[in-house]
N, C-alpha and C positions, 0 to 999 in steps of 0.2 A: 504493500498501501504503498502510495505517496505521503512525504512529508506535510504537514498543516500548514497552511500559511497562517502567520500572526504578528502581530503591529507590535513593533519593538520599538522603546529608546533608544535613541544608540549612547552608548558610553558617556559618562560625562568628559568633558575635558582635564577635571577635577585627577582622574584617570591615570593621566598622561605625563607623568607630575618630572619623567628625563629629557624632556623638552628644551631646549637649552635657552639661555634669556638672546635677543638677538644686540648682535653688535656693530649695527650697519650702522652707519650715520646719516645718508642722504632717503630721500622719500621711497626710491622708486627700488633702493635693492631693499626698504624694510618691507615695503609691499611682497616683494619677489619671495621672500624668506614666509611671508604670511602662507600667499597662496601656495607656497611651496607644504608650509607647514599643515590646511586644509587639507588639502591634498591626500598629504601621506596618512593622516586621522581620518580620510573617507574611504581611504583604502583599507585600513586597518578593522574600520567598523563594517566593512563590508565581507571582508577576507569569511564571515562565516554565514551571513542572512546578506542577500539585496540590500539595498538601501536606496529610497528613491529623494532625490533632493528638488523641491517642488519652487522656484521662483515665479511670483505673482505679478501684476501689474507693472510689466517688465518698463510701459510707455513712462515707467515712473522710477527707473529705475535712473543712480547717480551713478558716475566715470567707472566708480570705484568698484562698484556692482557688477558693472557692466565688464571688467576687465578680470575679476573675479569667473563668472563665466566661462570669457575666452579661455582662460586657463585653465578650467576644470573640464570645459570638452574639445582641449587639444592636448592634453597629458599623456605619455605615453604609458605612466605608472601603468600597471594591469591592477582594473576596481570592478568593482561588480554592481558599478551605480545609474540609477536612470535618471535622467536632466531634465526633469518638464519644464518647461518656459511660457508663459500665458502675457499675449499682451492684445493689447485693442491696434487690430492695424488699418482702422481706420484713423489711428493718433501717429502714422510710421512719416507721415509727412513732416512733421514738426519736430522729429527727433533723431536728427541724424547721427549722433552717437548709435543710437539702438541700432539704426538701421544701417552702419556701417556694422555693426555686432551681429546682425540677423544677416545680414550678408557674408559674412567670412564660416556662420559657425556650417550656413546651407554647403557652404564647400567644403568643408567639413567634412570626409569618409566615414562618420558617424549620426552625423548629426539625421533627423525627419522632421517633417513638417507637420 
């Protein structure tokens, strides 16, 4: 018989005490270290059970959230993560950065609309 489906909460970030503190001083490096840590956390959290990550109302997303979404969608680290992003497509004409992100994700090999 197949494994039963169940919803569970991911482990608390406090469970990962061996994460070193960033030593970078510039914001781009700190952002990269943060995004790499998020990918590592999701890879570890999805090792036993798949994870669904939902970004809702992306038309309101700030540039940091869009950069994180791009980073997650293009990582080479194996993870069992489904990324679901919703947006109001009629608001795309007013959101250039979101249009650019959607275009990049659409071109990425693992993305679907």
